[in-house]
N, C-alpha and C positions, 0 to 999 in steps of 0.2 A: 504494500500500500504506500503510495507516494503522494505527498502533499505538494501541489503545484503553486499554491499561493504563499510563497515564502521567499524572502529576499536573501541576497548573498551575505553570509555572516562576516562579522568583523571581530576584532579582539580588543579587549579593554586593557590598557596599560596597567591598571591597578589590580587586574586579576592574576593572582599567583599561579593559577593553573593554566592560564593562556588558552582557554577553551574558546571555540567559536561561539559568538553571541549573535543572535538573529535580530534584525531590526523590525520595525513595525511592518505589518502586512502590506504588500503592494496594493491589494484590493481589500481594505479593511471591512467593507460591508459584507464580504463573502466568507470571512473567517477562513476555515480550511476548505480547500478544493482537492479532493482525493481521487486518484485513479488507481486501478489495480492492474499491475503489469506482471509479465512473466520474465523477470530479470534476475531473480534471486538464484543463488548457487548453493549446492550442498554436495557433500562427499561422504560416503560410508565405506569403511574398510573393516573387515572382520576375519577372524580365524575361528573356525568351529571344530571342536573335537567331540566325538561321541563314542559311547561304548554300549554294547547290547549283549545280554546273555539270555538264552532260552533253554530251559531244562524242563523235564516233566514235573519237577517239584518247585520250580521258581521261574520268575521273569525279572530281569533287571535292565534298566535303561538309564543312562546318565549323559548329559550334554553340558559342555562348557563353551562359552562364546567370549572371546576377547575382541572387543570392537571399539571403533572410534567413529563418531558421527559428527561432522563439522558442517556449519552452514553460516550464511550471513543474514538469515532472516527465518523467523519461525511462525509467521502469521498466516499460514496456509488456510486455516479455517476460521480466522477471526473475521467478524462482520465489518470491522472498520478500525480506524486508528493506525497511527504509525509507530514503529518500535525503534527505528534507527535514531542515532544522535545527530547526524549531519548528513543530509541528502546529497551534499556536494562532495562527500568523501566517505564512501561506504567501506573502505578498507578496514578500519578498526572494528567493523561489525563481524568480521570473520572470527568464529570461535566455536566452542562446543555447542551442538544443537540442543534444543530444549529437551529432547527425549534421549540424549546420549547416555548410555550406560556402558562403562568400560568392562565390567565383569558380570557375567550371568552364568549361574550354575544351577541346573535343575535336573530332576529325574524322578524315578519311581522304582519300587520293588514290590513283588507279589510272591507270597509263599503259600504253597498248597500243602497243608499238613494233614495227617491222618484224621479220621472220624469226621470228615466234612468241614474242617476248620480252614478258613482262608484268612491270611493276614497280609495287609498291604500298607505301604507308606509312600508319600510323595513329598518332595521338598523343593524349595526355591530359595536361592541366595543371590541377591542382586545388589550391585553397588549403587550409590546414591545418584539421583538425577542432578543436573546442574542448577545452581542458584545464581541469579543475576543481581548483584549488589547494586543498590541505588543510593542516591544522595538525599532522596526524600522530597525533592521539589524540581520543578521545571526551571533549572538554573540558567539554561541557555536561551530561554524564551522561544523555543520552537513549537510549543503547544503539543508536544508529543509525549507528555507524561514525565514521570520522574527520571532524571538523568543519572548516569553513572558517575562515581567520584573519579578524580584524577590522582594518580600516585606521584606526580611531579609535573612540572611545566610541560604542557603538550603531550602528556602520557595518560590517556584514559585507561580505566580498568578494563580488563578483558571481558567481553560479553560472556555471560554465564561462567564466570571465572571461579566460582565457589561450588561446593558440593553439599547436597542434602544428606539426610540419614540413609543408611543402607536398609535393605528390606530382607527379612528372614522369616521363613515359614516352613513348618513341618506338619504334615497331616497324617492321621493314622486311621485305619479301618480294620475291624475284626468281624468276620462273618461265619456263622455256623448254621447248618440246617440239614435235616435228613432228606434223602431223595424219596419221593413218593411214587405213585404208579407212573410208569413210563419215564419221561424226562421231567416230570413235575418236581418242584422242590420248594420247600418253605424255609426261608432263611431269616435268621435274626441278625441284625446288623448294628454294630456300634461304631459311630464315627466321632473322631476327635479332631477338630480343626484348630490350627495354630497351637499345637501340643505344648510348646514351651512358653506360650502367652507373650510372644514378642510384641512390643508396643508398636513398632513400624510407624513411627510418627513422621509425617511429612511437614517439613518446616516451611516450604515455599508455597506449594499449591499454585505455582507460577505467579502468585501475587499475594504477599503477606508482609506489608511494610513494617509490622512490629518486629520481625526478625530479619528482614532483608535490607532495611535501611542501615547503611554503614555508620552513619553518624546520628547522634541524638538531636532532637529539636530542629530548629532552623539551621541546617548545616552551613558552616562557613564555606567560603570559596575554596579554601585549601583542604576541605574534607577529603580524606584518602591519603594525605601526605604521611600519616602516621597510623597507629593501630586504630581499630574502630572505637568510637566514643559511645555508640549505642550499646548499653550493657546487655541487651537481649539479642544482639546480632548472632544469628545461627544457633540460638539456644533453645533447649526444650523447656527449661525452667528459668524463672526470673531470679533476681538476687535474694528473694525471700524463700526460695525453694518451692514456689508454687508453679504448677504447669501453666505454660502460656496458652491460653484458650483459643488463640487464632490459628494455632497449628492444627493439623488434621491427623487424628489418631487412626491407626489401622483397626481391623476387626479383632476383638478379644478372643480368648480361648472359648470354643463352643463345643458342647457335647450333644450328640444326637443319637437317639435309639429308635430303630425302625424295624418293621416286619415286612418282608417282601415274598410274594408268591411268584415263582418262575414256572412258565409252562410253554 
């Protein structure tokens, strides 16, 4: 999404970050004039390893993916709005894509035991999604939303340069049931989802200023030159030990008991 109603940026001598600052709108009565164009770029590279075992008494399958997904824009399905910092220089937008996961490990195992008992488990371990740190305000006057901090004069933060929490999940199923006439079977099933009760808290949700703003309050122009001043930056709990409620928790441990008739 590109905004056409925007002037050529300038730089303020008093700005320590020397970021581009946009002047008033060329056509102020129109505010933003947006078009959608097919000019963004992306690149996905991955290595996949898999292992499979099939026996009369068990099945086992595991996969590992080492991947890198890069792009300069992630608004494929957004209805509107611009995400870039400077439409006249999109080079700094190249960075990890919004859905980039460097490591993914998943699989399942099924065991066929005597007396009609079947045991199975599945698992997923995923590294965290990217987090795009922001300064908390539209400091460059582009009307494109909160901008990224600068780490030094003319050095913007990398887009999606931080990481969210990892994801961990192990599920379990136990099934037992006698075989009735023909192929009919009555099975008692016990399911346990998220066996180890992993929190799987998402900090970003793609937009959560409580934990993605790098600096607290009205951030100064040199926000990013040092460590974060927002005490909740990428945190699960605040300074008082309370959970930050704008984060998104995963599903808790759940136990399910069922009865199934197979015919």
